[in-house]
N, C-alpha and C positions, 0 to 999 in steps of 0.2 A: 468491355474492361472497365473497372472502376480503379480510381487512383486515391490513395488515402496516404496517412503517415505510417511508415514501417515502425513498429514499435517493439517488436520482439523477434529476432532472427529464426528462420526454419522455413520450410515448405509444407503446407498443409494441404491434403485433398480429403474430402470427406462430405458427408449430409450434413444439411444446415438444422439446427433448431434455433428458431427465433425466441428469445426472452422478453416477454414483455411486460412493464411495469405499470400498465394503464389504469387510469381511476375507474372504479366500478360505477356504472350509471344504473341506479336504483330507483324505480318508480313506484309510487303506491297504486294499486289495483285492485278492485272489488271483483271478489270470486265467488262462485257458486259452489263448485265442488271442493268442500272443505278439507276433507280427508286426503284429496289428492295431494294438496299443497303440504298438509302435515308429512305425508310419506316422503315427499320430495325433500323436505328439511331432513328428515330421519336418515334417507339414504345418503344426502349430502355429507352429514356429519359422520355416518359410518365409514364414507370411502376417505373422507380427511382422516380418521381415525387410524385406518389402515395406512395410509401414507405416511403419516407422523410415526407409527410405529415401527415401520421399514426405515425411514430415515433415522429415527433415534438409534437404532441398531446398528446402522452403516456407519453413523458419527461416531458411536462407542468403540467399533471396531478400529477405525481408520484414524480417528482425533483423539479418542481417549474418553474415561467417563466424564471428566469435567467439562469438556466441549460439548457433551450430549446432555447436559442438564437442561438447557434451554427447551429443548422437544419433549423432556419429561414435564417440564413446566405446562407446554401446549397442551400435551395429553390430559394433565390435571383440569385444564379450564374445560376441554370437551367433555370431561365427566363429570362437570359440576351442573347438577339437576337444574339448579336456578336458573341458569343460563337459557338451557335448551327449552325446559318446560316453560319458562316466562314467555319464549318466542311461539311455543305451541299453543298456549293459552290466548296467545294475542291474535293468532291466526283464527281460531274458533271464536273468540269472543267478537271480533270486528269485521271476520269475513274478508280478510285481507290477503295478499300473496305471501308465500314464505320467506323472499327476499326481502321485502320492506319491513315484514314482522321483526325478523333476527336483526335487521339493520338498526331498527329501534331501540331494540332490547340492548344491542350492543352500545349504541351512543348514550344509554341511560347507565350503564354499567360503568362505562369510560367515566363518564362526568363524575359519577359517584365516586369512583377509586382515585380519582385526579384529585378530589377536594379531600381527601382523608389526612389527617395529621401524621399518621405513620408512614415513613418513608417507603418502608418495604411494600405497604398496600398501595402507594401511589403508584410504585414501579409495575404493578399488575397490569394497571391498563395498557400497557403496550403488548403485553401476552396477549389478552382479551382481543384488541385490534387484530392482531396477527393471526390468530387462531379464526376469528369469525370471518375475516376476509377471505381466508381459505374457504371456509364452508361457502361463503356466498359467492365465489368463483363456480365452485361445483353446481349452485342451485341456478347460477345463470348461465351456465354454460361456457363460461370463460375458461380457456386453457391455463392450466396450473401447470407450471414447468417445475419439476422437482430435481433441481440439481444435484441434490446429495444420492438421489436414487438413480442416476443415469445408468442405464444397462447397455447402450451401444455408443459406439465412438460418434462423435459429432462436433462440426464446427459451431460455437456458439455466435450467435447474432444479437445484438442488443443494442439499446440507444446508449448505454453505458452499463457497466457492471458494478455494483456496490460491493463493498468491502464483505458484506454478510455472503453475498454471491458466490465470491472467490473462497471465502472461508469454509464453505459447506459443499462445495461442488466435488463431484466424484471426479478428482483430476485425471484419473487413469483413462477416464472415457473421453476427456477434452482434446480433440487434435488441435483448435486453435480458438482465437477470438477474433471478431470484428464488430466495431463499434461506430455509431454515428458521431460521438464527440470524442475529444480527449487529442491528447498530444504526446511527445515521448515521455513526459513527466507527470501524466495522469495516473491515477490508481490503477486501471486496468493495465496501463502499459508497464508499470513497475512490478505489477504482480505477474504479469505474464512472463517478464524476463527472470523473476525469482522462481517461478515454477518452471522455467524453460518452456515455455509455450509460445508458439508462434503467434503473433498478432499485429493486426493493421486496426490502427483508429482514425478517427477524422474523416469518417467516410460520408459524413454528412445525412443521408438518408438511406442507407443500406438496409435499415429494418422494413423500409417500404418496398424495396426492390427484390426482397429474396422472402422465399415462403418457405416453411417446413418442408425437408425432404428434398431441397434443391441440391444439386451437387456443386460444392465450390472448390475451386483451387486458387491458393494465395501464396505471395512470396512476402514472409513478413520482415525482410531487408528492405526491397525496394518499394512495398506498399501495393503491389498491384494485386487486384482481385478479378478473378472471371466466373461468373455464374451460368451453370449447365454448358461447361466447354465440350468442344467436340473430342472424339478419342483422340486424335493427334495431338491435341493440346494436354489431356490428360496424360499421355505418355510423356510427353516434353516435361510437365512438371513433376511426375514420378523420378525420371532421371535426373531432374534438379534436386529432388529430396535425397535421392541415393548419394549424389555428389556431396550435398551438404553435411550427410550422415559419414561421409567417408572423410570430409576435412575436419570433422568433430573428431573421429578416431585419431586422425595424425596428430591432433592437438595433445593426445594422451601422453606423447613422449617427452611433452615439457612439464609433465607432473614430478614434483621432487627437485626441480632445477631452480635456482634462485634468479630473481627478477633483476638482472644485471646488464647494463648497456656494454658494448664491446670494449669501451675505455673505462671499465670499471665502476660505474655509478649505480649504485644498488639502490632501488625502491621497494616499498611494501605493496604487495596488490592484496586488498582485503575484499570482505564482501559485504553488501547490504542484507539485511533480514529483518522479519517482522515478528517471529516467534521462534521459540527453539526446534521446532519441526524443520527450521529452513537450514539447521547446522548441516543436515545431512548433504544437502546441495552444495555447500561450502567445502565440505571434504572431499565430496566428489569432484569438485573443479580445482582442489588443491589451494584453496585461499591461505593467505599467510596471516590472516587474522580477521575480525570483525570490526569494519569502519564505522559502521551504524547498524545499531539494534534500535529499530522503532518501537519504543515500549508503548505506544498508543494504541497498537494492536492488541494488547494485553487488557487495555481499558474497555477497547471497542467490542472485543468478544464477549464481555459480560453484559448480560442483561438487566440485571437487577440491581448491582451495587458497585463501587468502586471495588478493584481487586484488593484482598487485604495484605499485610505486610508479609505474612506467610505464603501467600500464593504468589506474589512479586518475587520473594527470595528464592523460591524454588523453580521459578522460569529463568532467573537470573543465574543461579547455581547451574541449572542444565546446559546453559550456553556456555558459561566458563569451563565445566569439566567436559563438556563436548568437544572443545576447541584444544584440549591439551596442553594449558600454558601458553598459547598464542594470545597476543594482545588484544581485549575486546573492548570496543568504544560504545558505551549504552549511552543514548541520547533520554534525556528526563522528558518528562510528558510532554506531548505537542500536540494537545487539542485545540480545536477552535478552526476558524478557516472553513475548511472543507470537510473537518472531521468533528463528528458530534458524538455525543453519548447517550443512549437512550435513558439513561437513569439521571442524567446533570441538566438541568434546565438552563439554558444559556439565551439571554435576551437576544432578540432579533436586531442584527447590526446592518447599517447600510453598505459598510465595507468590512466584512468580519476578518479578509486576510490582514487588515491593519488594524484589527481590534482586540478583543479580550482573548488573549491565545497564548499558549506555550508558556514562557517563563512569567508573562505577565499574570497569567492565571496563578500559577504557582506561588509568585510571591505575595498574590492577594489571598491565596487558599493554603497557608502553609500547613494546615494539617493534612492536605493532601501530598505536599511536595515533600514533608517530613516522612510519611509512611514510606515511599518511594525511596528516599535516601537512606532510611535505616535499612530496608530490604538490601539496597545496592552493597552498602559497607558490609552487613552481615555476609553476603554472597563473595566479598572481596577476597576472603580466605580460601576461595577455592580455583583462584586463577589469576589472570593479569588483568586487572579491571582499569579501564579508564573512564570518566564519568564527563559528559558533553551538555551544556545547557543551550537550549536553542533561542532564537529569537532575541538575542541579546542587542539592544541597540545603542546602549552608552555605558561607561564605567560605573555609573549609580547602580544598574541592575546587575552587572556582574559582582561587585563588590556585596551587593545586599544578597545574591543567591551563595556567595562563599561565607557569608555569614551564618546563614541557615545551616549549611554543612558544619560549622563550628559548632552550633548549638545542638545540633543531633549527635556530634561525635562526644560532646561532654556529657549527655545524656546517656550515652552507651558506654561511656566510662565509668560512669556513675552505677550503672546496672552490671558492670563486668561482661559486657559483651564484645568478644574478640572482632577485630578488623585488621585488613592489611594497612600497613604505614605507608606503602608506596604508591597509593592510589593516585594516578594523574588526573587533573581537574582542568578541562579546556571548555572550548565555547564555538557555536558555529559562528561562521561568517555569513549571514545571508542578507543583511540589511545594509545599505550603503553607508549609513551613519557610524556604524561599527568598522566597516572596511577603511574608511577615511582616516579613523583614529587607532588603527593596528598598532602603531608605533607605542602608544600610552596603553593599549589593553594587552600587549604581548609582554608586559612587565609582571601581570598578574596572573597569567595562565601557564599551563604546562605545554600547551597546544592550541592551534586553530584547526578547524574542520570547514572548508568552503562548503556552503550549500548552495550549489548554482541555481537548483529549481527556483527556489524564492529569491536569490540574488539577481538573476536575469530579470525576473517580474517586477521587483522594487526598482532595480536600474531603469529599467525601460519602460516603467508606468502602464505595463499590459497585462490584463488577465490572460493566465496561461491556459485557460481553459475556453476562451471566447475565439470561436473559428473565424469569425470576420477579420480579427486583427492579430491571429496566430503568426502571419507572416513577421511581424514585429519583435516576438518571442525568439531572439535569435543568440545563441551562445558565442556566435561570432563577432558581436556587437563589440566595436572597439573600446566603448567605456567599461564593459564588463571585464575584457581582458586585461584591461590597465589596472581595475580594481583587484583582480586575482594575482595578479604580478607585484601591485604594491604589498598586499598582505603577505606574500611569500618572503619578500625582501625585508619586510619589517619584523617578521617572525625571525627571520635567520639572523637578524642583526642582534637578537636578544638570546640566541641559542636556542630558540624553540622550533619545534618541527610543524610541518603544515601537511594536513591531508584534504581530500576532496571528496564528500560523500554524496555530491549530486550527480544527476545522471551523465553529466558532462564527462566524469572521470573514466567511464567506460566508453565513450564514444570514440571510434578508431580514428576520426578526424580532429578531435581535441587533443588527444594523449601525446603527439608530437609537440604542440604547443606548450602543454603543460610540463612535459619532459624538460623543454628548453628552460621554462620559467623557474625550474628547481622544485617543483612538489615532491614531497617526500614518501606520501601514502596516496594510493588512488585505490578507493572505496566503489566497488561497482556490482551490478547484479552478477551472481556467480556465474552465469553462462559467459559474460564478457571476460573473465578473468585470463583464460589460456590464450585466447586472441591476443588479448593486451600483452601477455608475458612473449609471445612469440614476435610481437613488432620490437618491443623494449630491447630484447636480446638480440635484436640484428642491427640496431642503429648506435652511433656514436654520441655519447652527452654533449660533446663539444659542438658537434653538428648541429644537434637540436637547439643549442643555445644560440648559435648563429641565426639558425630560421627562425626562432621565436623574436628576436631582436628585428628582424625583416618585418614580421607580422605585427610589431608595434607602431612601425611607420606608415603602416596602412590605414586608410579613412573610413573604408566601408566593410560590413559583413560580408557581401558577395565577393568583394575582392581578396578577402582572406579566405574565405571559403574555396574561392577558384584557385589561390595560390596554394593550398595543403593538397587540393586534388591533383593539381599539376605535379607538385613536388613528389607526391608518394603514389601517383597512377591509380587515384580512387575514383 
């Protein structure tokens, strides 16, 4: 048995598919049979073309024509005679192996395109890399895992899964995720919960312990993984799976009910999403709104340029209309840290999580910021919009961001573009410096949303992706809990509401504490909404307040966690 971090609830049983992102090892070899190498290259190109055509058709059907554009661009690269003919000529002229010849031509084209003045042409370099690497893998006999073209149910095994992996995979065929690295707040974990796919992360070396076709059973709640179990264990896990599915069905009875404690305290249970496609999951789980729309995925899904104002407007409009008047909190662009864009060059930083990211980037590149704000305000007429700034560390940044809004609205007024006048503007509390001055900040916002993923990381000075010190990344750290309580109290003194959009909001052990602290809105992965409602409707708010007061007297995270487990039989 292997033990990792349970990242997304559910029981999975199925065959393994190992996803590798290894560096290609390409050596120069002198060859005698030139035409054999030319044929090898041509066959690899043809196989790649067939794969990309299938992927494009599937992406078009399941994700829409816009999402499939990247694969059309890749097919155009394959069809460019300059690229392939140059590689064939090199094989024949220098009598060298196909892989080395193609790689040399790739490097030449990439260097040439990256040095061009035209931004669009520079961005084509990424397409050339992706396509030629696909062809090279076929030449070298390295496995190419086509996640979009999955045609049988599998458990994905990977060192980590990239945003592009989760965006393009055929989700209907994915039974679960297992990864070497990551914690409950890693991209893989968050996406697994959003997609309602069972997952275990932080398994250290699961990719070296499992091979394609191995039978896997695992528990996404406890983090237990068994490879090639005996029949008795398979039966046991099938029974656990059936029980889990029955419990999910029982939660259906809570749909349509308000999230109110036994003594009348009402809270809002909202969901976190990354695209308009995720709205379906919110409706299915009876979310009372959207507490976090991560707009960076709109930018990350683009391969060649920033999304236009019109593209953003359509995405925001789709979410606002899809949620039928329920409140939607949309976070402005939060790239940097571990989120990069293929078309936007960012300098290498020693500490990217402390660097040029989120609101810092937007206040520096107001052209990017204004385009997003215009799209947001244009979309505001289609629903109940709330705008939220990420990574605010001072009052100066908050006021500067609000000033940009004023400029945008003045421009829209001059152009006669309509927008809603009741858009709430808030900010995330994810940096200790802002949490400490929430009494001041609360006077300048309509709401706070606590981002625990980064608040824990910055408060505890711990990299949340570093497995060696992952035990220090702890939501029960007394300092973190006190900052959360301080934020809620300071906001309420000014008559402002407070939400939480970090992963702690949907954690069954944190909900009693947060309820006692007075949190107004809990935003979580859709799959966590109904279990949270079940708990909230079964307790008294006054009892939770007393419990939270007890927690604040405790000195260690372990003591607090044990107190929660003992009190609520977890």
